Structures are given as structure tokens and as C-alpha cells.
C-alpha positions in Angstrom: 5.0 0.4 -22.8 4.2 0.4 -19.1 0.7 0.6 -17.6 -0.1 3.1 -14.9 -3.4 2.9 -13.0 -4.3 5.5 -10.3 -7.5 5.4 -8.3 -8.5 8.5 -6.4 -11.4 8.5 -4.0 -12.8 10.8 -1.4 -15.3 9.7 1.3 -17.1 13.0 1.8 -20.0 12.3 4.2 -23.0 10.1 5.0 -26.6 10.8 5.7 -29.7 9.1 7.2 -27.7 6.1 8.6 -29.7 3.7 10.7 -29.3 3.8 14.5 -27.3 0.8 15.8 -26.9 1.7 19.4 -29.5 1.7 22.2 -29.0 5.5 22.5 -30.6 5.9 19.1 -27.4 6.8 17.3 -24.4 5.1 15.6 -20.6 5.5 15.7 -20.0 5.1 11.9 -16.7 4.6 10.1 -15.9 3.3 6.6 -13.7 0.5 5.4 -12.5 0.7 1.9 -11.6 -2.4 -0.1 -10.0 -2.9 -3.5 -10.8 -6.5 -4.7 -11.7 -7.5 -1.2 -8.4 -6.2 0.2 -8.7 -3.5 2.9 -6.8 -0.4 1.8 -8.1 2.3 4.1 -10.3 3.0 7.2 -11.7 6.3 8.0 -11.9 7.8 11.4 -15.0 7.0 13.6 -17.5 9.8 13.9 -19.1 9.3 17.3 -22.9 9.5 17.9 -23.8 10.7 14.5 -26.2 9.5 11.8 -25.0 12.0 9.2 -21.2 11.9 9.6 -18.7 14.1 7.7 -15.3 12.4 7.0 -13.8 14.4 4.1 -11.0 11.8 3.8 -9.3 11.3 0.5 -6.8 8.7 -0.9 -4.9 8.0 -4.0 -3.9 4.4 -4.9 -1.4 3.5 -7.5 -2.3 0.1 -8.9 0.0 -0.9 -11.8 -1.6 -4.4 -12.0 -5.1 -2.9 -12.2 -8.1 -3.8 -10.2 -11.7 -5.0 -10.6 -13.9 -3.4 -7.9 -13.9 -0.8 -5.2 -16.2 -1.1 -2.2 -17.0 1.0 0.8 -18.4 -0.7 3.9 -20.0 1.5 6.5 -19.6 0.1 10.0 -20.8 1.0 13.5 -18.0 0.8 16.1 -18.7 -1.0 19.3 -16.4 -0.8 22.3 -17.6 -4.3 23.4 -17.9 -7.2 21.0 -17.9 -7.0 17.2 -18.6 -3.9 15.1 -21.9 -3.9 13.3 -22.2 -3.8 9.6 -24.5 -1.0 8.3 -24.2 -1.4 4.6 -21.9 -1.1 1.6 -21.5 0.4 -1.9 -19.6 -1.5 -4.6 -18.3 0.2 -7.8 -16.8 -1.8 -10.6 -13.8 -0.6 -12.5 -15.9 -0.3 -15.6 -18.5 1.9 -13.8 -15.8 4.2 -12.5 -13.9 4.4 -15.8 -17.1 5.2 -17.8 -17.2 8.7 -16.2 -14.5 10.8 -17.8 -14.5 13.3 -15.0 -15.1 10.7 -12.3 -18.1 10.1 -10.0 -19.3 12.7 -7.6 -22.6 11.8 -6.2 -24.8 10.3 -3.4 -25.1 6.5 -3.5 -27.5 4.5 -1.4 -26.1 1.7 0.8 -27.1 -1.9 0.1 -27.1 -4.8 2.6 -24.1 -7.0 3.0 -24.2 -10.7 2.6 -20.8 -12.2 3.7 -21.3 -15.1 1.2 -22.4 -13.2 -1.8 -19.0 -13.0 -3.5 -16.4 -15.5 -4.2 -13.1 -13.6 -4.1 -9.7 -14.5 -5.5 -8.3 -16.3 -8.5 -8.1 -19.9 -9.7 -5.4 -21.6 -11.8 -6.8 -24.3 -14.1 -6.6 -25.9 -17.6 -9.6 -26.9 -19.8 -9.8 -29.0 -22.9 -12.2 -31.1 -24.9 -11.2 -34.8 -25.6 -13.0 -36.2 -28.6 -12.9 -39.8 -29.9 -15.3 -42.0 -31.8 -17.0 -43.3 -28.6 -17.3 -40.3 -26.2 -16.6 -36.7 -25.6 -15.0 -35.6 -22.3 -14.5 -32.2 -20.8 -11.3 -32.4 -18.9 -10.5 -29.7 -16.2 -7.2 -29.7 -14.4 -7.7 -27.8 -11.2 -4.3 -26.7 -10.1 -4.5 -24.1 -7.3 -6.2 -21.0 -6.1 -5.1 -17.9 -4.3 -6.4 -14.9 -2.3 -9.7 -16.6 -1.5 -12.0 -14.7 0.8 -11.9 -15.9 4.4 -15.1 -17.6 5.4 -14.6 -18.5 9.1 -13.6 -16.6 12.2 -10.0 -17.9 12.1 -9.5 -15.9 8.9 -9.3 -19.0 6.6 -11.6 -21.1 4.4 -12.2 -24.8 3.6 -12.3 -24.5 -0.2 -13.2 -26.9 -2.9 -13.9 -26.4 -6.6 -17.0 -27.4 -8.5 -17.0 -27.6 -12.3 -20.5 -27.3 -14.0 -21.6 -27.7 -17.5 -25.3 -28.1 -18.2 -26.5 -30.8 -15.9 -23.0 -32.3 -15.3 -20.8 -31.4 -12.4 -17.8 -32.6 -10.6 -16.0 -31.5 -7.4 -12.5 -31.5 -6.1 -11.6 -32.6 -2.5 -11.9 -30.1 0.3 -8.7 -28.6 1.7 -9.1 -27.4 5.2 -8.0 -24.1 6.7 -6.4 -22.3 3.7 -7.0 -19.4 1.4 -4.3 -20.7 -1.0 -5.3 -24.3 -1.8 -3.3 -26.7 -4.0 -5.4 -29.4 -5.6 -3.6 -30.6 -8.7 -6.7 -32.7 -9.4 -8.2 -33.6 -12.8 -12.0 -33.6 -13.2 -13.7 -35.0 -16.2 -17.3 -34.6 -17.4 -18.7 -37.0 -20.0 -20.8 -35.0 -22.5 -23.4 -35.9 -25.2 -22.6 -34.8 -28.7 -25.7 -32.7 -28.9 -24.5 -30.6 -25.9 -21.5 -29.2 -27.9 -23.1 -25.8 -28.5 -20.9 -22.8 -29.2 -23.2 -20.8 -27.0 -22.8 -22.6 -23.7 -20.6 -21.8 -20.8 -18.5 -23.9 -18.4 -18.8 -22.6 -14.8 -16.0 -23.0 -12.3 -17.2 -20.1 -10.2 -16.1 -18.3 -13.4 -17.8 -18.3 -16.7 -15.8 -19.5 -19.7 -17.3 -19.4 -23.2 -17.6 -23.0 -24.5 -16.3 -21.9 -27.9 -12.9 -21.3 -26.4 -12.5 -25.0 -25.7 -12.6 -25.9 -29.4 -9.3 -24.2 -29.8 -5.8 -25.6 -29.3 -3.6 -25.6 -27.3 -5.8 -26.2 -24.2 -7.1 -23.1 -22.4 -4.9 -22.6 -19.3 -4.3 -19.7 -16.9 -5.4 -17.7 -13.9 -9.0 -16.7 -13.8 -10.7 -14.2 -11.5 -13.5 -15.8 -9.4 -16.8 -14.0 -10.1 -19.5 -12.9 -7.6 -22.3 -15.3 -7.0 -24.7 -12.4 -7.2 -26.4 -10.3 -4.7 -30.1 -10.7 -4.3 -30.4 -7.5 -2.3 -31.0 -4.5 -4.5 -30.9 -0.8 -3.6 -32.8 -0.5 -0.3 -34.2 2.8 -1.4 -32.1 4.8 1.1 -33.3 2.8 4.1 -29.7 2.1 5.1 -28.6 5.6 4.4 -26.3 6.9 1.7 -22.7 8.0 1.1 -21.4 11.0 -0.9 -18.4 9.8 -2.8 -15.9 11.2 -5.2 -14.1 8.6 -7.3 -11.9 9.0 -10.3 -9.9 6.5 -12.3 -6.8 7.4 -14.3 -5.5 4.7 -16.5 -2.5 5.4 -18.9 0.0 3.6 -21.0 3.3 5.2 -20.4 5.7 5.5 -23.3 9.5 5.1 -23.1 11.2 8.2 -21.7 12.7 9.3 -25.1 9.2 10.1 -26.5 8.5 12.7 -23.7 11.7 14.6 -24.1 10.4 17.1 -26.7 7.5 18.1 -24.5 9.7 18.4 -21.4 12.1 20.6 -23.5 9.2 22.9 -24.4 8.1 23.2 -20.7 11.7 23.8 -19.6 12.1 26.5 -22.3 9.1 28.3 -20.9 10.9 28.8 -17.6 14.7 29.1 -18.4 14.3 31.3 -21.4 11.1 33.4 -20.9 12.5 36.4 -22.7 13.7 34.4 -25.7 10.4 32.9 -26.6 7.2 34.6 -27.7 4.6 36.1 -25.4 2.8 32.8 -25.4 4.8 29.8 -24.1 3.9 26.1 -23.7 3.1 26.8 -20.0 0.7 29.6 -20.8 -1.0 27.5 -23.4 -1.4 24.7 -20.9 -3.0 27.1 -18.5 -5.5 28.1 -21.3 -6.7 24.6 -21.8 -6.7 23.7 -18.1 -10.1 22.9 -16.7 -11.3 24.0 -13.3 -11.5 20.4 -12.1 -7.9 19.6 -13.0 -6.2 22.8 -11.9 -4.8 21.3 -8.6 -3.8 18.0 -10.3 -2.0 19.8 -13.1 -0.3 22.2 -10.6 1.1 19.3 -8.6 2.2 17.5 -11.8 4.1 20.6 -13.0 5.7 21.0 -9.6 7.0 17.4 -9.7 8.2 17.8 -13.3 10.2 20.9 -12.5 11.4 19.4 -9.2 12.8 16.5 -11.3 14.5 19.0 -13.7 15.9 21.0 -10.8 13.9 24.0 -12.0 11.0 24.3 -9.5 12.2 27.7 -8.1 12.3 29.4 -11.6 9.0 27.7 -12.4 7.3 29.1 -9.3 8.9 32.5 -10.0 7.6 32.4 -13.6 4.1 31.2 -12.8 3.5 32.4 -9.2 -0.1 31.0 -8.9 -1.8 30.0 -5.7 -2.4 26.5 -6.9 1.2 25.9 -7.9 2.6 27.3 -4.6 0.3 25.3 -2.4 1.0 22.0 -4.2 4.7 22.8 -4.1 4.6 23.2 -0.3 2.7 19.9 0.1 5.2 18.1 -2.2 8.4 19.3 -0.4 7.3 20.5 3.0 5.3 17.7 4.6 8.3 16.3 6.5 9.2 19.8 7.7 5.6 20.4 8.8 5.6 17.2 10.8 8.8 18.1 12.6 7.5 21.5 13.6 3.9 20.6 14.6 3.8 17.0 15.7 4.8 17.3 19.3 2.4 20.2 20.1 -0.5 18.5 18.2 0.1 15.3 20.1 0.1 17.2 23.4 -3.2 18.9 22.6 -4.8 15.5 21.7 -3.4 13.7 24.7 -4.5 16.4 27.2 -8.1 16.8 25.8 -8.6 19.9 27.9 -11.9 21.9 27.8 -11.0 25.3 26.2 -13.4 28.0 25.1 -13.2 31.8 24.7 -16.7 32.6 23.2 -18.8 33.7 26.2 -21.9 32.3 24.4 -20.4 28.8 24.4 -18.6 28.7 27.7 -19.9 26.1 30.1 -20.6 27.9 33.3 -19.4 24.9 35.3 -15.9 25.0 33.7 -13.2 27.6 33.4 -12.2 28.8 29.9 -8.5 27.7 30.4 -7.2 30.8 28.7 -3.7 30.2 30.1 -3.6 26.7 28.5 -4.7 28.0 25.1 -2.0 30.8 25.4 0.5 28.1 26.2 -0.4 26.0 23.1 -0.2 29.1 20.8 3.1 30.2 22.3 4.5 26.7 21.7 3.3 26.7 18.1 4.8 30.1 17.3 8.1 29.3 19.0 8.3 26.0 17.1 7.7 27.7 13.7 10.0 30.7 14.2 12.8 28.4 15.5 12.6 26.2 12.4 14.7 28.1 9.9 17.3 25.3 9.5 14.7 22.6 9.3 12.9 24.3 6.4 13.8 22.6 3.0 16.3 24.8 1.1 14.2 24.6 -2.1 11.2 26.0 -0.2 13.4 28.8 1.2 14.7 29.8 -2.2 11.2 29.8 -3.6 10.1 32.2 -0.9 13.2 34.3 -1.6 12.1 34.7 -5.2 8.6 35.6 -4.2 9.9 38.2 -1.7 12.1 39.7 -4.5 9.2 40.0 -6.9 6.9 41.6 -4.4 9.7 44.0 -3.3 10.2 45.1 -6.9 6.5 45.7 -7.3 5.9 47.4 -3.9 9.1 49.3 -3.3 7.4 52.2 -1.4 8.2 52.5 2.4 4.5 52.4 3.2 4.4 48.9 1.6 7.1 47.5 3.9 4.7 44.8 5.3 3.6 43.5 1.8 6.8 41.5 1.2 6.3 39.8 4.5 2.5 39.2 4.0 3.2 37.6 0.6 5.3 34.8 2.2 3.3 34.5 5.5 0.1 34.2 3.5 1.3 30.9 2.0 3.3 29.9 5.0 0.9 30.4 7.9 -2.5 30.7 6.3 -2.3 27.9 3.7 0.2 25.5 5.2 0.4 25.6 9.0 -3.1 26.8 9.9 -4.9 24.1 7.8 -2.7 21.4 9.3 -3.6 22.6 12.9 -7.3 22.7 12.0 -7.4 19.1 10.6 -4.3 17.2 11.6 -5.6 13.9 10.2 -5.7 15.2 6.7 -2.0 16.1 7.0 -1.2 12.7 8.5 -0.3 14.3 11.9 -2.9 12.0 13.6 -4.6 8.7 12.8 -8.0 9.9 13.9 -10.0 13.1 13.7 -10.2 15.2 16.8 -13.1 14.8 19.2 -15.5 17.7 19.7 -13.5 19.2 22.6 -10.1 18.9 20.9 -11.5 20.1 17.6 -12.7 23.4 19.2 -9.2 23.9 20.7 -7.6 23.4 17.2 -10.1 25.8 15.6 -9.2 28.5 18.1 -5.5 27.9 17.5 -5.9 27.9 13.7 -7.8 31.3 13.9 -5.0 32.7 16.1 -2.3 31.5 13.7 -4.0 33.1 10.8 -3.9 36.4 12.7 -0.1 35.8 13.2 0.2 35.2 9.5 -1.6 38.5 8.9 1.0 40.2 11.2 -1.8 41.2 13.6 -3.0 43.9 11.2 -6.7 42.8 11.4 -6.9 42.4 15.2 -9.8 44.2 16.8 -11.7 44.7 13.5 -13.6 41.4 13.4 -16.7 40.1 15.0 -14.9 37.7 17.4 -13.8 40.2 20.0 -13.7 37.4 22.5 -10.4 36.3 20.9 -8.8 39.3 22.8 -7.0 37.2 25.4 -4.7 35.9 22.6 -4.1 39.4 21.0 -1.1 40.2 23.2 0.7 37.0 22.2 -0.1 37.6 18.5 1.2 41.2 18.6 4.3 40.2 20.5 5.0 37.5 17.9 5.0 40.0 14.9 8.6 41.1 15.4 9.9 37.5 15.8 7.8 36.4 12.7 9.4 39.1 10.6 12.8 38.1 11.8 12.0 34.5 11.0 10.9 35.4 7.5 14.1 37.5 7.0 16.2 34.5 8.1 14.2 32.1 6.0 15.0 33.9 2.7 18.6 34.5 3.7 19.9 31.7 1.5 22.1 31.3 -1.5 20.3 30.1 -4.7 23.2 27.7 -5.4 22.5 25.7 -2.3 19.6 24.1 -4.2 21.1 21.5 -6.5 20.3 21.7 -10.2 20.8 18.0 -10.5 17.4 16.2 -11.2 16.1 14.4 -8.2 14.2 11.1 -8.5 12.7 11.5 -5.0 11.4 14.5 -3.1 13.0 13.3 0.1 16.8 13.2 0.5 18.6 10.1 1.8 19.5 11.6 5.1 15.8 12.5 5.9 13.6 10.2 7.9 10.6 9.4 5.7 8.6 7.7 8.4 9.1 6.8 12.0 7.2 5.4 15.0 6.6 2.5 17.4 5.8 -0.9 15.9 5.9 -4.5 17.1 8.4 -6.8 15.4 9.5 -10.4 15.2 12.4 -11.7 13.1 11.8 -15.2 11.8 14.9 -17.3 11.4 14.4 -20.9 10.5 11.2 -23.0 10.8 10.7 -22.5 14.5 7.2 -22.1 16.0 6.1 -18.5 15.9 3.7 -17.3 18.6 1.7 -14.2 18.8 3.7 -13.3 21.9 7.0 -13.2 20.0 6.4 -9.6 18.9 8.5 -6.9 20.7 7.8 -3.2 20.8 10.5 -1.3 18.8 10.9 2.2 17.5 11.4 2.3 13.7 13.0 4.8 11.3 12.7 4.7 7.5 15.0 6.6 5.2 15.6 6.0 1.5 18.8 4.1 2.6 17.8 2.0 5.6 15.0 0.6 7.7 16.3 0.7 11.3 14.9 0.1 14.7 15.8 0.3 18.4 14.2 -0.3 21.8 13.2 3.4 22.1 13.4 6.6 20.1 16.5 7.8 22.0 18.3 4.4 22.2 21.8 4.8 20.9 22.3 1.4 19.3 20.2 0.7 16.2 19.7 -2.4 14.0 19.5 -1.5 10.4 18.4 -3.2 7.1 19.8 -1.7 3.9 16.9 -0.7 1.6 18.7 -2.2 -1.4 18.3 -5.7 0.2 14.5 -5.5 0.4 12.9 -7.8 -2.1 9.2 -7.8 -0.9 7.0 -5.9 1.5 3.6 -7.6 1.9 0.6 -8.1 4.2 0.4 -11.2 6.4 -2.8 -13.3 6.8 -4.6 -12.8 10.1 -4.5 -16.5 10.9 -0.7 -16.7 10.7 -0.4 -15.2 14.2 -4.1 -14.7 15.1 -3.2 -11.0 14.9 -4.5 -8.2 12.7 -2.4 -5.6 10.7 0.8 -7.6 10.4 3.2 -7.0 7.5 6.4 -8.7 6.4 9.7 -7.3 5.1 11.6 -9.9 3.1 15.3 -9.2 2.5 18.0 -11.0 0.6 21.6 -11.2 1.8 24.8 -11.3 -0.2 24.6 -15.1 -0.3 21.2 -15.1 -1.8 19.5 -16.2 1.4 16.0 -14.8 2.2 15.1 -13.4 5.6 11.7 -12.3 6.9 10.9 -9.8 9.6 7.3 -9.5 10.7 5.9 -6.2 11.9 2.6 -5.5 13.5 0.9 -2.1 13.2 -1.8 -0.7 15.5 -4.4 -0.2 12.7 -5.0 -0.8 9.0 -4.1 2.8 8.0 -0.8 2.6 9.8 -0.2 -0.8 8.1 -0.9 0.7 4.6 1.2 3.7 5.2 4.2 1.6 6.3 3.7 -0.8 3.4 3.5 2.1 0.9 6.5 4.0 2.4 8.9 1.0 2.3 7.7 0.0 -1.2 8.4 3.6 -2.4 12.0 3.7 -1.1 12.7 0.2 -2.6 10.8 0.7 -5.8 14.0 0.7 -7.9 15.5 -2.4 -6.3 16.5 -5.0 -8.9 15.9 -8.2 -6.9 12.2 -7.9 -6.1 10.3 -11.3 -5.6 7.4 -12.2 -8.0 5.6 -14.2 -5.3 5.5 -14.6 -1.5 3.8 -16.5 1.3 1.2 -14.5 3.2 1.3 -17.0 6.0 3.9 -18.1 8.6 6.1 -21.2 8.5 5.1 -23.7 11.1 5.8 -27.4 11.5 7.6 -27.6 8.2 4.9 -26.0 6.1 3.3 -22.6 5.4 0.1 -21.8 7.1 -1.3 -20.1 3.9 -0.9 -22.9 1.3 0.1 -25.8 3.5 3.1 -26.4 1.3 6.7 -26.8 2.4 8.6 -24.9 -0.4 9.9 -21.3 -0.2 8.3 -20.4 -3.6 5.4 -18.1 -2.9 1.8 -19.0 -3.3 0.6 -15.4 -4.0 1.8 -12.7 -6.3 3.6 -9.7 -4.7 2.2 -6.2 -4.8 5.4 -4.2 -4.6 4.2 -1.5 -7.0 0.9 -0.9 -5.2 1.3 2.3 -3.1 -0.6 5.1 -1.5 -0.2 8.5 -3.2 1.2 11.1 -0.9 4.0 13.7 -0.5 6.7 11.1 -0.4 6.0 9.7 -3.9 9.2 9.2 -6.0 9.2 11.5 -9.0 8.4 9.7 -12.2 9.0 12.2 -15.2 7.3 9.8 -17.7 4.1 9.5 -15.7 4.0 13.2 -15.0 4.6 14.3 -18.5 2.0 11.8 -19.8 -0.5 13.7 -17.5 0.4 17.0 -19.1 0.2 15.5 -22.6 -3.4 14.3 -21.9 -4.4 17.7 -20.7 -2.9 19.3 -23.9 -4.5 16.6 -26.1 -8.0 17.6 -24.8 -7.4 21.2 -25.6 -5.6 20.6 -28.9 -8.4 22.0 -31.1 -8.7 25.1 -28.9 -5.0 25.8 -29.3 -5.0 25.2 -33.1 -8.0 27.5 -33.6 -6.5 30.3 -31.5 -2.9 30.2 -32.5 -2.5 28.4 -35.9 -5.6 28.5 -38.1 -5.7 31.5 -40.3 -8.9 33.6 -41.1 -11.0 32.6 -44.1 -9.7 33.3 -47.6 -11.8 36.4 -48.4 -10.8 38.1 -45.1 -7.2 37.2 -45.7 -7.3 38.6 -49.2 -8.8 41.9 -48.0 -6.3 42.2 -45.3 -3.5 41.6 -47.8 -4.8 44.4 -50.1 -5.1 46.9 -47.2 -1.7 46.2 -45.7 0.4 45.7 -48.8 2.5 48.7 -49.8 4.0 48.8 -53.3 7.5 47.3 -53.5 10.0 49.9 -54.6 11.2 47.7 -57.5 7.6 47.0 -58.6 7.8 43.4 -57.4 4.7 41.6 -56.4 3.8 42.1 -52.7 3.6 38.9 -50.6 2.3 39.3 -47.1 2.3 36.2 -44.7 0.0 36.8 -41.8 0.8 35.2 -38.5 -0.6 35.2 -35.0 1.2 35.9 -31.8 2.5 32.7 -30.4 2.0 30.8 -33.6 5.5 29.2 -33.8 5.4 27.9 -30.2 1.9 26.6 -30.7 2.9 24.9 -33.9 5.8 23.2 -32.1 3.6 22.2 -29.2 0.9 20.8 -31.5 3.6 18.8 -33.4 4.8 17.3 -30.2 1.2 16.3 -29.2 0.7 14.7 -32.6 4.0 12.8 -32.3 3.0 11.4 -28.9 -0.4 10.5 -30.2 1.1 8.6 -33.0 3.6 6.9 -30.7 0.7 5.7 -28.4 -1.2 4.3 -31.5 2.0 2.5 -32.7 2.7 0.9 -29.4 -0.9 -0.2 -28.9 -1.1 -1.7 -32.4 2.2 -3.5 -31.7 0.7 -4.9 -28.5 -2.3 -6.2 -30.3 -0.3 -7.8 -33.1 2.1 -9.5 -30.6 -0.8 -10.5 -28.4 0.7 -9.0 -25.2 -2.5 -7.1 -24.4 -4.5 -10.3 -24.1 -4.8 -11.2 -20.4 -6.0 -14.6 -19.3 -7.2 -13.2 -16.0 -10.4 -11.5 -17.2 
């Protein structure tokens, strides 16, 4: 039974942050760490003590985690950025809230030395004889230690403490992955052998464990030393955070098939089942908080079954359609909007239409705004062939249903508005308004660019409304854009007609494991690369700028985006994708792609990204397309090979000193479909509403009421036979089947968990 851990967090806003600049303000941004590893960085909000970020992330962490921390920083253009404060949440604190955390939390001070991060590998045992008692500790190695000096390394040693006894290993210079292989012994007095004591090796180990055989050995997480600083009472400001932890045990696929069958039945045979289906029952027990999550999960399930179009046709809810467009349309949105969005950000022109806001010393640049809007509209209406076929078929079904319901000539525009409402108002317009949230840009827009984007988003909404509301609102100053909007109505209608002119059969009914198809570029952009061959000296200047393309088949690169000759790496050869320590090249944001050729030889390519977010996005994207590769490495070297040894662990061997993280990914539109994980999510939702379903659909009225009803409704049998009336409720048989499936899954989970406990597989040495 596999384990699936997903961590969702949203950095909403800050308030009352202290001023760090001489101007009396700060330029705050947040760094997010999971177990001291940076996983995200928000945009900088310039000159603001109460910044709004609104950035959200989902992390998939199959190996679990221990703590999540948010560090608020003040960006300085000269010198090092200032630390404002931090918030640390333990996994237990997050998991204790069933619906997750959604609250303001005060920042605390940051002491760089307050925590000892990483893991240590050691063996402990008690040696007893008639003359003396010794505590023997074999200190083998450690990994992922926190850097303590500016070079990004540490000079670690290990100290073993019991009561007043202590012993230390030697110091190993400049490494976060030390190998000691040293044995330390403490001579103890018999009266010290208390079951209540603890042995401390920067971890606490109950002394009672040492009386057991065989000796205690394994990897142990290094615990914090303790922070003397308590909540500063809001003096450092506060963050509003939303954090939710989802931790599941995933059963083998066969156990989820009955539930998938019920969900499929709801869509493919809606006339053959009762008025209430498994889908409608799921909707009844769905909570407000989980509506979007459930909608996205259902979209993925039906995508995997090749039935997403009939599902949308059957359900036709706003949440499902919006999640569907995000799941299958993000690549398309990037292709259509990216160039014009980049142009707007690069030009940074002052644009304003509202006379109350126009700077008298500047022109309003109406012509430039009209040019941007024209480019956006032309790009959209010319994108019929780029639009994913499954999206086009879904809109065709929506058009058909609306046309059936509003067939009168005076309702001619309704069938267009039904599609354009989703297409323009809830897909393209939000992406133009906040490009960063749709991964179109790495940073939020500055104030000037943000105003331009807002005006364009407003105009595009009017385009989506086919210009029907022009002149009726309060913002009459938008009039300079009205001619373009009105001229675009005919081309928009023509575009929508072409969009739905598609054969249903073009959408394959074969289940797809991934949203993206092999021929589609999942990610692309300029990076800096260096290919390491052999043990030569690697310098920071060895990185060359190259343009990269990633598909589900290859990772390729060339000198420029229009270069004809490309070098390619087959995705099936990838066996690890990992971060590189800063001290390896004295460079930040470097990753490595390790591949294996047909002869079994390993090759490493180092790639530098421009920031931590780009690094995490590329790491995640390559991991996702290689997630089903068979030859993934269990360990790797986060350093570089110099002078016959690795800079990380100072060892010569190829065997890695740190465990790989190939299953740790960022959740986004390119996630591979995983039917088992998605069906488990639906099962949990149904499990929470099981009693509600049983009461509504299955449980019969009390005995007296039933008896009375029987008497009133029982006509005499013509042969004088006794009358037998079996009352039933609408939807009872479907509900009974659904409840039986829920019960079977619940029993399967209990069986597997009991088996894990009996076999000892759930006992983890790394606490």
C-alpha cells in the first residue's frame, strides 16, 4: 500500500511588517522551506509594510516531511537581503486541523544557529560485563546538514551525551555530508542505567531502547536545539496563511475499480440508472471548502477514463468546467498569451484611461492600449488549431445543450455567451489580470504594468460579453476601446463557430496517463548548462546559455529557440533529477540531470536556473515526465566531482551520499493522472458523508409509521392472499451499492494497515 502526502499552502498577505529601509518601508518577499529545503519564493512587493501575495502551491511529498517554514525577507538591491522574521509549522500542527489552517500568525525572530538540520546514521548498544558497562556509539555518517558558513558548507562533528558523560568525533571540514565511521564509548556507572534516561546525539533516544537486541541502528533526524525567542507579540508583523495537509494510504488499483465503475455508470448510462446517481450523491455530501478540489479530481478521473466530455455534459457546473480548462488548457493559454504578456511587461508603458487618475504630465497612450488589446484578440481568434481537441468537444456539447434549451431566434447570442463566458471571462481574462498565478511570469506586475493589465482584462470581459453591456456601466472612460470591442464581435462569433466544428471521434477514448501528449512541449526556456564528462575540474564559467525544450519523450536544447540543430536526451534514460549544493560551483539554483546509457554508464548534466522558482518548476516538470522510469537511482551526490572526490561528502565513489527526491513534485496542470490517488480522494469525501447518504436513501421510517403506511396502501389480493408491501426510496439501490463500495474500501484500508503493523513495515527508524 503506497503512501501519498500532499501539502497545500497559500501565502495570502502580511501586515504591520517592520520598516527595513531608510525610506521607512520594506520590500518584502517570502521564502518557503520544507525541512530546511527552499521550495518556493514569492514575488517581491515593493515599498509595502502590508503586502498582498495571494500565491499558492501544492507539494507532493511521498516520503513525508517534518516542518514547513515561511521566512519573510526584505530585498536589497545592494548587499544581502535582510531577514524580517519567520513562522514554522510542524507536520503535526498542520495535520491536527482536519480542514487545514487559515489564520494570521505572528512572525518570530530568526536565529541561524537555532536548528540542527539533516539526518545522522549511527548504531547504539550497551556492552555489559562483570567489571564495567559501556555505551558504544558507532557514528557512521550524516547527510543534508544545514550550511553554517558563507561558502554553503559546514565543519561538522558529533557529540554523544549521556548524563555527565560525553564524547566527540573528529571535525570534518567543509562538508554537509560527513563520513566519520568512528566509534565512541562512554563508561557508565551501574546506578545510571535508568529506563527513563535519554542519550543525546543532537537527537533524543530513549535509554530503554538500548536494552534490546540487536543493537539500535538507523538514520535519525536531527532535532532543533530550541528557540529561545517566543512570539514577539506582533512586533515583527504577521502573515495570513492557508495550509492543508492531505495524507493517504493508496490501495492497489483493483480495490478502486468498483467505485470507478459507479462513477462511469453515472455518465455513460444516465438513462439506465435511477434519478439519483453516484455523482449526484457525491455532490450532496460535498462541502463548500472541497468543491474545487473534488471538481478537479473528477475531471482527472474522467480524463483518465476518456470520458471527460460526457462528464461535463452530464454535470455542467461552473466548478467542473473551470477546473477542466485549467487541467487541459494551460499549455494552450501560454501559447496564445505569453508573447503579448511579455511585451507588456518589457515595455512598462504608462497607460491610463480614467480622467481622475491620469497624470497631467503624461499622455494616456490610448493607441498603445488599443494595440495590446488588438494583439490579444487576434491571438485568441486565430488559435482554433492550437486549442486542445478535448476542450473543443466539451464546448461543442455545451453549445448543443444551450441551443436545445434556447432555440428561439431572439436567443441567438445565448449559445455564444455560454462558451465565451467560460473562455474569455474565466480563463483568458484572469490570466491577463494576474499572469504570475498562471505561470506566465515569474514576478507580479509593478503598479504601472498592473494597471495596464487591469484595463485589458476589463476590455476582454466586454469582448466575452459580445459588447452587449457597452455604454451601460459607470466606466464610460473605457469608450476609446469600444470600437475595437464592437469590431471584434463578428470575428469572435466566427472563432467560436470554428472552435466547435470538430468531430467527437477525434478525442480518443483510450485512457491517458498524462494530460499532455508526447508531441507537446511541457516546458521551455533559456537555461545555462554544463555537461560533466569525467573527473575534470568544473568551473563556474563552464556554463553556457542554451534554449531548452521538455516533452514527455525528450529533453532537448540548442543555442537559440530557432536553432535548427538540437541535442536531445531521451526521457527514458533519466534516472535522477536533483538540486546541486551551492558550494559545488559557488552558484545558486543549479540542478543536475543524471542519465544512464545502454552500457549502464552514468552521465551528469548541470543546469543553472535564474531563480529558485524556475529551479523548482524544472525539477518538478522533468520528474513528472520521468516518473514511470524503471532505473531511478536511490541516492546521488549533491556536489561536483573535483580532484578525484566529491565536494559534498569528500568521498571518491560514485555511490551517492544523499537520497534522491524523484517523487517530490509541485502540483500543477501538468501532473500525470493517477487514478488510484484521485479515486481515493473521492472515497474519502463519500466516507465523510456516508451517514447522510444512509439516512436519506437507505434507512426506512420507524416501525409504527411503516405499519400504518402498509395498511393504507395495501389493497386486497384477488386470491385473498396476504398483502406484502416493500417500501423503497428513490435512489435506494444505487445508494446501497455505493455504501457497499465505501464499506469494502474501508475494510481494505483496515486490513492493509493491520498487515503493516504485524509485519513491522510501518515502523520507521527515522523519527
